[in-house]
C-alpha positions in Angstrom: 8.6 -83.2 23.1 6.8 -80.1 21.9 6.8 -78.7 18.4 9.4 -76.0 19.1 11.9 -78.5 20.5 11.3 -80.9 17.6 11.9 -78.0 15.1 15.2 -77.1 16.7 16.4 -80.7 16.7 15.3 -81.2 13.1 16.9 -77.9 12.0 20.2 -78.8 13.7 20.1 -82.3 12.3 20.1 -80.9 8.7 23.7 -79.5 9.2 26.1 -81.1 6.9 29.2 -80.1 8.8 30.3 -79.0 12.3 30.7 -75.4 10.9 27.1 -75.5 9.6 25.9 -76.8 13.0 27.8 -74.1 14.8 26.2 -71.4 12.5 22.7 -72.7 13.1 23.4 -72.8 16.9 24.8 -69.3 16.7 21.6 -68.0 15.0 19.5 -69.7 17.6 21.5 -68.3 20.5 21.4 -64.8 18.9 17.6 -65.1 18.8 17.4 -66.1 22.5 19.8 -63.3 23.4 17.6 -60.8 21.6 14.5 -62.0 23.4 16.3 -61.9 26.8 17.5 -58.3 26.1 14.0 -57.2 25.2 12.6 -58.7 28.4 15.3 -57.2 30.5 14.7 -53.7 28.9 11.0 -54.0 29.5 11.6 -55.0 33.2 14.0 -52.2 33.6 11.5 -49.6 32.4 8.4 -51.1 34.2 10.3 -51.1 37.5 11.8 -47.7 37.0 15.2 -49.1 37.6 18.4 -47.1 38.1 22.0 -48.0 38.7 21.5 -46.8 42.3 18.6 -49.3 42.8 20.7 -52.1 41.3 23.6 -51.2 43.6 21.3 -51.2 46.6 20.0 -54.6 45.7 23.5 -56.0 45.3 24.5 -54.7 48.7 21.4 -55.9 50.5 21.0 -59.1 52.6 17.7 -60.7 52.0 18.2 -64.0 53.8 16.6 -64.6 57.2 19.3 -64.5 59.8 20.3 -67.8 61.2 20.9 -68.6 64.9 24.4 -69.4 65.9 23.5 -71.3 69.0 25.1 -74.7 68.1 
């Protein structure tokens, strides 16, 4: 177990009630969400994304066609 995982476990283990544990968990999840949002925003800008590009990706088929000769 790395230091970050140990820190999270030790921090949560200090909670004296379920409410406190939930508050700590909420803070941790908010932090993760913030990092994810920042990474997504960076990706969006770097790849010059638009809603049209996203829509095209959603409507595209990227799988290799399979043969139906069974």
